[in-house]
LUMROTOR-520684 format. One record per residue: x, z, y of N, C-alpha, C in turn; residue number from 1. Coordinates in nm, 3 decimals. Layout:
<sites>
n_x_n_z_n_y_ca_x_ca_z_ca_y_c_x_c_z_c_y_num
X_Z_Y_X_Z_Y_X_Z_Y_NUM
...
</sites>
This chain:
<sites>
n_x_n_z_n_y_ca_x_ca_z_ca_y_c_x_c_z_c_y_num
0.083_0.000_-0.120_0.000_0.000_0.000_0.087_0.000_0.125_1
0.039_-0.069_0.232_0.107_-0.057_0.359_0.059_0.071_0.428_2
0.117_0.101_0.544_0.090_0.230_0.608_-0.056_0.243_0.649_3
-0.117_0.134_0.694_-0.257_0.140_0.734_-0.345_0.174_0.614_4
-0.320_0.112_0.502_-0.398_0.141_0.382_-0.379_0.285_0.338_5
-0.257_0.336_0.350_-0.230_0.476_0.316_-0.312_0.571_0.404_6
-0.316_0.541_0.533_-0.390_0.627_0.626_-0.538_0.626_0.593_7
-0.594_0.509_0.562_-0.736_0.500_0.530_-0.769_0.581_0.404_8
-0.686_0.568_0.302_-0.706_0.646_0.179_-0.702_0.795_0.210_9
-0.604_0.836_0.291_-0.591_0.976_0.329_-0.713_1.025_0.405_10
-0.762_0.941_0.498_-0.876_0.982_0.580_-1.003_0.993_0.495_11
-1.021_0.904_0.399_-1.138_0.914_0.312_-1.134_1.043_0.231_12
-1.015_1.082_0.185_-1.001_1.208_0.111_-1.035_1.328_0.198_13
-0.994_1.322_0.326_-1.026_1.432_0.417_-1.175_1.460_0.422_14
-1.253_1.352_0.422_-1.397_1.368_0.439_-1.471_1.392_0.309_15
-1.402_1.387_0.199_-1.463_1.423_0.071_-1.493_1.573_0.067_16
-1.416_1.650_0.141_-1.431_1.795_0.139_-1.501_1.848_0.264_17
-1.579_1.766_0.332_-1.647_1.809_0.454_-1.744_1.923_0.424_18
-1.754_2.015_0.518_-1.837_2.134_0.498_-1.969_2.129_0.574_19
-1.979_2.035_0.670_-2.103_2.020_0.747_-2.168_1.888_0.706_20
-2.294_1.890_0.677_-2.362_1.770_0.631_-2.388_1.673_0.747_21
-2.412_1.548_0.710_-2.445_1.447_0.811_-2.576_1.482_0.882_22
-2.669_1.538_0.807_-2.795_1.580_0.867_-2.773_1.688_0.972_23
-2.687_1.783_0.942_-2.657_1.889_1.038_-2.590_1.833_1.162_24
-2.500_1.735_1.144_-2.437_1.672_1.260_-2.540_1.606_1.349_25
-2.636_1.535_1.287_-2.737_1.466_1.366_-2.828_1.564_1.440_26
-2.854_1.679_1.380_-2.934_1.784_1.446_-2.857_1.839_1.567_27
-2.729_1.866_1.548_-2.647_1.917_1.659_-2.638_1.814_1.771_28
-2.633_1.688_1.733_-2.620_1.581_1.834_-2.738_1.582_1.931_29
-2.856_1.615_1.882_-2.976_1.612_1.967_-2.965_1.706_2.086_30
-2.876_1.804_2.078_-2.859_1.900_2.188_-2.761_1.850_2.294_31
-2.696_1.738_2.267_-2.596_1.689_2.361_-2.660_1.619_2.481_32
-2.609_1.648_2.600_-2.660_1.586_2.723_-2.549_1.531_2.812_33
-2.425_1.567_2.785_-2.314_1.536_2.878_-2.243_1.406_2.840_34
-2.309_1.294_2.858_-2.249_1.165_2.824_-2.175_1.107_2.945_35
-2.061_1.042_2.918_-1.984_0.974_3.021_-1.959_0.831_2.974_36
-1.987_0.735_3.059_-1.973_0.595_3.018_-1.827_0.551_3.023_37
-1.772_0.523_2.908_-1.634_0.477_2.896_-1.620_0.337_2.955_38
-1.713_0.251_2.920_-1.708_0.112_2.967_-1.720_0.105_3.120_39
-1.812_0.183_3.177_-1.829_0.182_3.322_-1.704_0.232_3.393_40
-1.638_0.332_3.335_-1.518_0.386_3.397_-1.408_0.280_3.404_41
-1.391_0.203_3.297_-1.294_0.094_3.299_-1.333_-0.012_3.401_42
-1.460_-0.050_3.400_-1.507_-0.153_3.491_-1.490_-0.112_3.637_43
-1.520_0.013_3.668_-1.506_0.062_3.805_-1.361_0.060_3.851_44
-1.271_0.094_3.763_-1.128_0.094_3.798_-1.079_-0.050_3.819_45
-1.122_-0.141_3.734_-1.083_-0.282_3.746_-1.129_-0.339_3.879_46
-1.250_-0.302_3.921_-1.307_-0.356_4.044_-1.251_-0.292_4.170_47
-1.180_-0.181_4.156_-1.130_-0.106_4.272_-1.031_-0.188_4.353_48
-0.938_-0.253_4.286_-0.836_-0.332_4.354_-0.776_-0.431_4.254_49
-0.740_-0.548_4.304_-0.685_-0.651_4.215_-0.557_-0.605_4.147_50
-0.478_-0.522_4.216_-0.349_-0.478_4.162_-0.359_-0.349_4.079_51
-0.476_-0.290_4.073_-0.493_-0.164_4.001_-0.518_-0.189_3.853_52
-0.443_-0.119_3.770_-0.464_-0.127_3.625_-0.557_-0.015_3.580_53
-0.651_-0.048_3.494_-0.737_0.053_3.434_-0.664_0.107_3.310_54
-0.609_0.226_3.322_-0.528_0.282_3.214_-0.607_0.385_3.135_55
-0.612_0.365_3.005_-0.661_0.466_2.912_-0.537_0.546_2.870_56
-0.526_0.666_2.923_-0.407_0.748_2.900_-0.427_0.830_2.773_57
-0.331_0.821_2.684_-0.348_0.877_2.549_-0.267_1.003_2.528_58
-0.332_1.098_2.462_-0.265_1.220_2.417_-0.218_1.195_2.274_59
-0.086_1.186_2.259_-0.029_1.139_2.133_0.101_1.212_2.104_60
0.103_1.289_1.995_0.223_1.366_1.961_0.323_1.287_1.878_61
0.275_1.192_1.802_0.365_1.116_1.715_0.293_1.000_1.652_62
0.366_0.927_1.569_0.310_0.811_1.500_0.390_0.785_1.373_63
0.336_0.706_1.280_0.411_0.675_1.158_0.542_0.602_1.186_64
0.543_0.521_1.291_0.664_0.441_1.320_0.771_0.519_1.395_65
0.730_0.619_1.475_0.826_0.692_1.558_0.842_0.838_1.519_66
0.760_0.888_1.428_0.764_1.029_1.394_0.710_1.114_1.508_67
0.742_1.244_1.508_0.697_1.334_1.614_0.787_1.317_1.736_68
0.730_1.267_1.846_0.810_1.252_1.968_0.764_1.345_2.080_69
0.647_1.410_2.062_0.600_1.507_2.161_0.524_1.618_2.089_70
0.593_1.693_2.000_0.524_1.789_1.914_0.455_1.903_1.987_71
0.504_1.938_2.106_0.449_2.052_2.178_0.342_2.011_2.280_72
0.297_1.888_2.274_0.202_1.836_2.373_0.076_1.923_2.378_73
0.038_1.965_2.498_-0.080_2.047_2.520_-0.193_1.957_2.571_74
-0.303_1.944_2.496_-0.409_1.852_2.537_-0.474_1.890_2.669_75
-0.481_2.017_2.700_-0.542_2.061_2.826_-0.455_2.020_2.944_76
-0.325_2.046_2.935_-0.234_2.007_3.042_-0.233_1.856_3.059_77
-0.227_1.785_2.947_-0.226_1.639_2.952_-0.351_1.585_3.020_78
-0.466_1.636_2.982_-0.592_1.586_3.038_-0.596_1.605_3.189_79
-0.556_1.721_3.235_-0.559_1.747_3.380_-0.457_1.660_3.452_80
-0.341_1.640_3.394_-0.239_1.555_3.457_-0.281_1.409_3.457_81
-0.340_1.363_3.350_-0.384_1.224_3.344_-0.494_1.197_3.447_82
-0.584_1.293_3.464_-0.688_1.275_3.565_-0.626_1.268_3.706_83
-0.531_1.357_3.734_-0.464_1.355_3.864_-0.384_1.227_3.885_84
-0.332_1.171_3.775_-0.249_1.052_3.786_-0.326_0.922_3.802_85
-0.458_0.929_3.792_-0.538_0.810_3.817_-0.584_0.735_3.694_86
-0.582_0.798_3.578_-0.632_0.733_3.457_-0.780_0.700_3.471_87
-0.821_0.588_3.414_-0.963_0.553_3.412_-1.035_0.631_3.303_88
-0.967_0.648_3.191_-1.023_0.716_3.075_-0.912_0.787_2.999_89
-0.954_0.866_2.903_-0.861_0.941_2.819_-0.877_0.894_2.674_90
-0.768_0.895_2.599_-0.773_0.871_2.455_-0.704_0.987_2.386_91
-0.764_1.034_2.277_-0.705_1.146_2.203_-0.696_1.109_2.056_92
-0.576_1.117_2.000_-0.558_1.098_1.856_-0.618_1.216_1.782_93
-0.703_1.190_1.684_-0.760_1.300_1.605_-0.722_1.292_1.457_94
-0.638_1.196_1.420_-0.591_1.185_1.281_-0.479_1.288_1.262_95
-0.491_1.377_1.161_-0.398_1.490_1.151_-0.267_1.466_1.077_96
-0.264_1.377_0.980_-0.151_1.369_0.889_-0.038_1.280_0.939_97
-0.073_1.170_1.000_0.027_1.072_1.045_0.049_1.076_1.196_98
-0.048_1.133_1.270_-0.039_1.136_1.416_-0.045_1.277_1.474_99
-0.057_1.378_1.387_-0.058_1.519_1.429_-0.165_1.548_1.534_100
-0.281_1.487_1.518_-0.390_1.510_1.611_-0.503_1.588_1.547_101
-0.608_1.616_1.625_-0.723_1.689_1.572_-0.841_1.674_1.666_102
-0.960_1.700_1.613_-1.079_1.704_1.697_-1.070_1.817_1.799_103
-1.002_1.925_1.762_-0.985_2.035_1.856_-0.910_1.989_1.981_104
-0.811_1.900_1.963_-0.740_1.843_2.078_-0.837_1.770_2.170_105
-0.924_1.689_2.109_-1.019_1.611_2.188_-1.116_1.703_2.263_106
-1.167_1.801_2.193_-1.264_1.892_2.255_-1.201_1.965_2.373_107
-1.079_2.015_2.354_-1.010_2.088_2.461_-0.980_1.998_2.580_108
-0.934_1.876_2.551_-0.901_1.782_2.659_-1.025_1.747_2.739_109
-1.135_1.716_2.672_-1.256_1.673_2.743_-1.314_1.785_2.828_110
-1.305_1.908_2.780_-1.357_2.022_2.856_-1.283_2.042_2.987_111
-1.162_1.992_2.995_-1.077_2.020_3.111_-1.051_1.899_3.199_112
-1.137_1.797_3.188_-1.130_1.684_3.279_-1.268_1.621_3.289_113
-1.282_1.527_3.383_-1.410_1.458_3.401_-1.407_1.316_3.348_114
-1.299_1.280_3.282_-1.282_1.144_3.233_-1.359_1.121_3.103_115
-1.411_1.001_3.083_-1.465_0.966_2.951_-1.351_0.966_2.848_116
-1.383_1.007_2.726_-1.279_1.026_2.625_-1.305_0.942_2.501_117
-1.202_0.869_2.461_-1.202_0.789_2.339_-1.150_0.871_2.223_118
-1.222_0.870_2.112_-1.169_0.927_1.989_-1.089_0.818_1.918_119
-0.959_0.839_1.907_-0.870_0.743_1.842_-0.845_0.792_1.700_120
-0.904_0.723_1.604_-0.893_0.765_1.464_-0.923_0.644_1.377_121
-0.929_0.667_1.250_-0.953_0.561_1.152_-1.094_0.583_1.097_122
-1.191_0.525_1.164_-1.332_0.553_1.136_-1.386_0.448_1.039_123
-1.432_0.496_0.926_-1.478_0.407_0.820_-1.613_0.448_0.762_124
-1.678_0.549_0.822_-1.803_0.598_0.765_-1.901_0.640_0.874_125
-2.029_0.641_0.839_-2.132_0.687_0.932_-2.111_0.834_0.966_126
-2.064_0.910_0.871_-2.040_1.053_0.897_-1.944_1.070_1.016_127
-1.837_0.993_1.019_-1.741_1.002_1.128_-1.803_0.960_1.262_128
-1.896_0.866_1.257_-1.964_0.824_1.381_-2.048_0.938_1.435_129
-2.125_1.003_1.349_-2.205_1.117_1.394_-2.115_1.230_1.445_130
-2.005_1.253_1.378_-1.909_1.355_1.421_-1.854_1.322_1.559_131
-1.818_1.197_1.578_-1.766_1.151_1.706_-1.869_1.169_1.816_132
-1.995_1.140_1.784_-2.102_1.146_1.884_-2.128_1.287_1.936_133
-2.079_1.388_1.866_-2.092_1.525_1.913_-1.997_1.556_2.027_134
-1.881_1.487_2.030_-1.773_1.533_2.117_-1.714_1.428_2.211_135
-1.720_1.301_2.174_-1.649_1.198_2.250_-1.746_1.106_2.322_136
-1.692_1.013_2.400_-1.771_0.917_2.474_-1.752_0.775_2.422_137
-1.650_0.756_2.343_-1.616_0.625_2.289_-1.540_0.648_2.159_138
-1.545_0.552_2.070_-1.467_0.563_1.947_-1.400_0.429_1.918_139
-1.297_0.435_1.837_-1.223_0.317_1.795_-1.274_0.268_1.660_140
-1.298_0.138_1.651_-1.319_0.073_1.522_-1.211_-0.032_1.506_141
-1.136_-0.025_1.397_-1.026_-0.117_1.372_-1.076_-0.227_1.279_142
-1.078_-0.350_1.330_-1.133_-0.461_1.252_-1.065_-0.476_1.117_143
-0.935_-0.448_1.111_-0.860_-0.462_0.987_-0.909_-0.366_0.879_144
-0.972_-0.257_0.917_-1.011_-0.152_0.823_-1.150_-0.173_0.764_145
-1.226_-0.267_0.817_-1.366_-0.280_0.781_-1.404_-0.426_0.761_146
-1.507_-0.450_0.680_-1.558_-0.587_0.672_-1.655_-0.609_0.787_147
-1.702_-0.731_0.805_-1.785_-0.766_0.920_-1.915_-0.685_0.924_148
-1.977_-0.667_0.809_-2.103_-0.591_0.805_-2.081_-0.446_0.844_149
-1.974_-0.386_0.792_-1.943_-0.247_0.828_-1.917_-0.233_0.978_150
-1.841_-0.327_1.033_-1.813_-0.322_1.177_-1.942_-0.325_1.258_151
-2.029_-0.418_1.224_-2.155_-0.431_1.298_-2.241_-0.307_1.282_152
-2.253_-0.256_1.160_-2.339_-0.141_1.134_-2.287_-0.016_1.204_153
-2.157_0.010_1.197_-2.101_0.129_1.261_-2.107_0.117_1.413_154
-2.084_-0.005_1.463_-2.094_-0.028_1.608_-2.237_-0.003_1.655_155
-2.334_-0.054_1.581_-2.475_-0.037_1.621_-2.516_0.109_1.614_156
-2.469_0.180_1.513_-2.501_0.323_1.503_-2.445_0.398_1.623_157
-2.320_0.372_1.657_-2.259_0.438_1.772_-2.336_0.408_1.900_158
-2.373_0.283_1.918_-2.447_0.244_2.038_-2.582_0.316_2.045_159
-2.647_0.334_1.931_-2.775_0.404_1.928_-2.759_0.551_1.965_160
-2.637_0.602_1.950_-2.606_0.741_1.984_-2.541_0.753_2.122_161
-2.544_0.644_2.199_-2.491_0.638_2.336_-2.339_0.654_2.341_162
-2.272_0.608_2.236_-2.126_0.612_2.229_-2.073_0.470_2.240_163
-1.983_0.447_2.336_-1.917_0.317_2.347_-1.821_0.298_2.230_164
-1.787_0.172_2.203_-1.697_0.142_2.092_-1.590_0.044_2.138_165
-1.465_0.081_2.117_-1.353_-0.010_2.139_-1.318_-0.071_2.004_166
-1.340_-0.201_1.991_-1.313_-0.272_1.865_-1.174_-0.333_1.873_167
-1.088_-0.292_1.781_-0.947_-0.334_1.786_-0.918_-0.451_1.692_168
-0.850_-0.550_1.747_-0.802_-0.664_1.668_-0.651_-0.677_1.688_169
-0.587_-0.741_1.591_-0.442_-0.759_1.604_-0.395_-0.898_1.559_170
-0.488_-0.979_1.509_-0.451_-1.116_1.473_-0.576_-1.204_1.472_171
-0.558_-1.331_1.443_-0.670_-1.425_1.449_-0.773_-1.401_1.339_172
-0.729_-1.345_1.226_-0.825_-1.312_1.120_-0.923_-1.206_1.169_173
-0.872_-1.105_1.238_-0.959_-1.002_1.295_-1.055_-1.063_1.397_174
-1.004_-1.153_1.478_-1.086_-1.214_1.583_-1.200_-1.295_1.522_175
-1.170_-1.370_1.417_-1.276_-1.448_1.350_-1.381_-1.355_1.289_176
-1.338_-1.241_1.241_-1.431_-1.146_1.179_-1.532_-1.092_1.280_177
-1.487_-1.066_1.401_-1.577_-1.004_1.499_-1.648_-1.107_1.589_178
-1.607_-1.232_1.582_-1.658_-1.334_1.674_-1.811_-1.342_1.681_179
-1.884_-1.331_1.569_-2.030_-1.346_1.578_-2.099_-1.237_1.659_180
-2.032_-1.125_1.685_-2.101_-1.008_1.741_-2.083_-0.992_1.892_181
-1.984_-1.054_1.949_-1.960_-1.048_2.093_-1.959_-0.902_2.142_182
-1.875_-0.821_2.081_-1.864_-0.681_2.122_-1.815_-0.670_2.266_183
-1.867_-0.576_2.345_-1.831_-0.570_2.487_-1.693_-0.513_2.517_184
-1.638_-0.428_2.430_-1.507_-0.367_2.452_-1.412_-0.407_2.339_185
-1.306_-0.476_2.376_-1.212_-0.528_2.276_-1.072_-0.474_2.305_186
-1.009_-0.416_2.206_-0.869_-0.377_2.217_-0.784_-0.476_2.138_187
-0.682_-0.530_2.204_-0.589_-0.619_2.134_-0.460_-0.540_2.113_188
-0.431_-0.513_1.988_-0.315_-0.432_1.953_-0.192_-0.520_1.940_189
-0.092_-0.492_2.021_0.035_-0.565_2.013_0.117_-0.526_1.890_190
0.068_-0.430_1.815_0.141_-0.382_1.696_0.085_-0.445_1.570_191
0.171_-0.496_1.487_0.132_-0.544_1.354_0.103_-0.421_1.268_192
-0.020_-0.406_1.222_-0.060_-0.284_1.153_-0.004_-0.272_1.012_193
0.050_-0.380_0.960_0.113_-0.374_0.828_0.261_-0.337_0.838_194
0.330_-0.396_0.937_0.475_-0.372_0.950_0.509_-0.272_1.059_195
0.415_-0.245_1.152_0.432_-0.158_1.267_0.525_-0.217_1.374_196
0.561_-0.344_1.361_0.641_-0.410_1.464_0.552_-0.442_1.585_197
0.614_-0.442_1.705_0.540_-0.465_1.829_0.586_-0.593_1.896_198
0.489_-0.671_1.944_0.516_-0.793_2.020_0.416_-0.797_2.135_199
0.463_-0.771_2.258_0.372_-0.761_2.372_0.309_-0.894_2.412_200
0.349_-1.003_2.349_0.286_-1.132_2.378_0.153_-1.149_2.303_201
0.127_-1.064_2.204_0.006_-1.080_2.124_-0.119_-1.072_2.211_202
-0.130_-0.968_2.294_-0.249_-0.955_2.378_-0.261_-1.071_2.475_203
-0.150_-1.112_2.533_-0.153_-1.223_2.630_-0.195_-1.354_2.562_204
-0.155_-1.372_2.438_-0.189_-1.495_2.367_-0.334_-1.496_2.316_205
-0.387_-1.379_2.281_-0.519_-1.373_2.218_-0.634_-1.355_2.317_206
-0.604_-1.323_2.442_-0.712_-1.298_2.538_-0.799_-1.423_2.556_207
-0.746_-1.540_2.530_-0.821_-1.664_2.549_-0.941_-1.675_2.455_208
-0.944_-1.595_2.350_-1.055_-1.602_2.256_-1.179_-1.528_2.307_209
-1.166_-1.458_2.418_-1.276_-1.373_2.465_-1.328_-1.421_2.600_210
-1.445_-1.372_2.638_-1.512_-1.420_2.759_-1.504_-1.317_2.871_211
-1.539_-1.361_2.991_-1.520_-1.278_3.110_-1.609_-1.155_3.111_212
-1.717_-1.154_3.033_-1.804_-1.036_3.031_-1.758_-0.931_2.931_213
-1.650_-0.959_2.860_-1.591_-0.860_2.769_-1.471_-0.794_2.836_214
-1.460_-0.663_2.824_-1.344_-0.592_2.876_-1.237_-0.591_2.769_215
-1.120_-0.643_2.803_-1.009_-0.653_2.708_-0.905_-0.547_2.742_216
-0.865_-0.472_2.641_-0.766_-0.366_2.657_-0.642_-0.403_2.577_217
-0.528_-0.408_2.643_-0.401_-0.431_2.574_-0.344_-0.296_2.529_218
-0.302_-0.288_2.404_-0.252_-0.162_2.349_-0.121_-0.183_2.275_219
-0.036_-0.084_2.281_0.095_-0.078_2.214_0.202_-0.157_2.289_220
0.317_-0.093_2.304_0.433_-0.159_2.362_0.436_-0.164_2.513_221
0.338_-0.102_2.580_0.336_-0.101_2.726_0.420_0.017_2.773_222
0.537_-0.011_2.830_0.629_0.098_2.867_0.673_0.094_3.012_223
0.624_-0.003_3.089_0.665_-0.013_3.229_0.558_-0.085_3.310_224
0.566_-0.069_3.442_0.476_-0.144_3.530_0.500_-0.294_3.515_225
0.623_-0.332_3.486_0.653_-0.473_3.466_0.575_-0.528_3.346_226
0.563_-0.450_3.239_0.483_-0.492_3.124_0.338_-0.515_3.165_227
0.286_-0.425_3.248_0.148_-0.436_3.294_0.130_-0.560_3.380_228
0.219_-0.582_3.474_0.205_-0.696_3.564_0.217_-0.829_3.490_229
0.306_-0.833_3.392_0.318_-0.956_3.311_0.190_-0.981_3.234_230
0.133_-0.876_3.176_0.009_-0.890_3.099_-0.109_-0.924_3.190_231
-0.110_-0.869_3.311_-0.217_-0.898_3.407_-0.226_-1.047_3.440_232
-0.116_-1.115_3.431_-0.116_-1.259_3.460_-0.205_-1.338_3.363_233
-0.230_-1.279_3.248_-0.318_-1.343_3.149_-0.465_-1.310_3.174_234
-0.492_-1.220_3.268_-0.629_-1.180_3.300_-0.668_-1.044_3.246_235
-0.583_-0.981_3.168_-0.611_-0.847_3.115_-0.583_-0.744_3.224_236
-0.677_-0.651_3.244_-0.662_-0.551_3.348_-0.667_-0.408_3.294_237
-0.692_-0.392_3.166_-0.705_-0.259_3.106_-0.598_-0.240_3.000_238
-0.545_-0.117_2.992_-0.431_-0.089_2.905_-0.446_0.049_2.842_239
-0.414_0.058_2.714_-0.408_0.187_2.647_-0.261_0.222_2.630_240
-0.221_0.335_2.689_-0.080_0.374_2.690_-0.067_0.515_2.634_241
0.012_0.530_2.529_0.028_0.660_2.465_0.168_0.715_2.470_242
0.258_0.654_2.395_0.392_0.710_2.378_0.466_0.727_2.511_243
0.464_0.626_2.596_0.540_0.632_2.722_0.493_0.748_2.810_244
0.362_0.774_2.810_0.309_0.884_2.889_0.334_1.018_2.822_245
0.311_1.025_2.692_0.325_1.152_2.621_0.468_1.205_2.626_246
0.566_1.115_2.628_0.708_1.154_2.630_0.760_1.178_2.771_247
0.684_1.140_2.873_0.733_1.148_3.010_0.752_1.292_3.055_248
0.856_1.316_3.133_0.879_1.449_3.190_0.794_1.473_3.314_249
0.737_1.367_3.370_0.647_1.377_3.486_0.533_1.279_3.463_250
0.431_1.324_3.390_0.324_1.234_3.348_0.241_1.184_3.465_251
0.222_1.265_3.567_0.144_1.220_3.682_0.215_1.105_3.753_252
0.342_1.123_3.778_0.421_1.019_3.847_0.427_0.891_3.762_253
0.452_0.907_3.633_0.462_0.790_3.544_0.330_0.715_3.539_254
0.220_0.788_3.530_0.089_0.725_3.522_0.056_0.651_3.651_255
0.084_0.712_3.764_0.058_0.643_3.892_0.137_0.513_3.902_256
0.256_0.516_3.849_0.338_0.394_3.848_0.270_0.285_3.765_257
0.218_0.323_3.651_0.145_0.228_3.568_0.020_0.175_3.638_258
-0.054_0.263_3.702_-0.184_0.228_3.759_-0.172_0.142_3.884_259
-0.086_0.182_3.977_-0.080_0.112_4.107_0.058_0.056_4.143_260
0.158_0.080_4.058_0.289_0.024_4.084_0.377_0.109_4.172_261
0.331_0.229_4.205_0.413_0.323_4.282_0.369_0.465_4.245_262
0.459_0.560_4.262_0.433_0.696_4.214_0.367_0.787_4.316_263
0.354_0.742_4.440_0.294_0.825_4.545_0.163_0.764_4.594_264
</sites>
């Protein structure tokens, strides 16, 4: 198995031992009232200024390719700093084994900022969608992990629960799989999910497959304002940035540089 397949197997095992039923999750969900529109937050940032990047700032302690690079990361401090730095939205890794994340990180981060929050995980079941709908404003669906029917069904379920969905693609096979559905939020991953190699030209090359009413987010390999400006030339205005921000000694300054091209 490649690393993505390993993670999916691991995540399915995690949920075999769940202690709260799907019915209980749906009952708890009915009490939720504090929804924040992830898509609107990106759109508002994009419309603010032509030179402004809509950055989804990610709380990320590590990854399979890099190991633990920010093990002491505090989700509360990160969330407050990312909001001050001008992030449009927040992303929180909740996968525990390969990314050292948790739902507790997401809950703590969201409580301490006003930003819409993306749950970044490997979601393959309705149970995970209901779980996400209790705490987050958006969730990730990775096209490589699901067949077309599963993608559509999980996306529709999330939408019915007022949760936005970022659908991630990384090659033309993924794009063909999602083409019939015209999903509104698309993430183009510059990382090959089988080899973990990064090529920042992937997002710039694949944006042509999508239309102007879809928000396209470039993810992976964005480490400088120059990367953002080069990608902006292709028409992409939204970016998901994790490692560069999580490792920064001054996250507010670094984020402002990404967003507007200057730190003040």
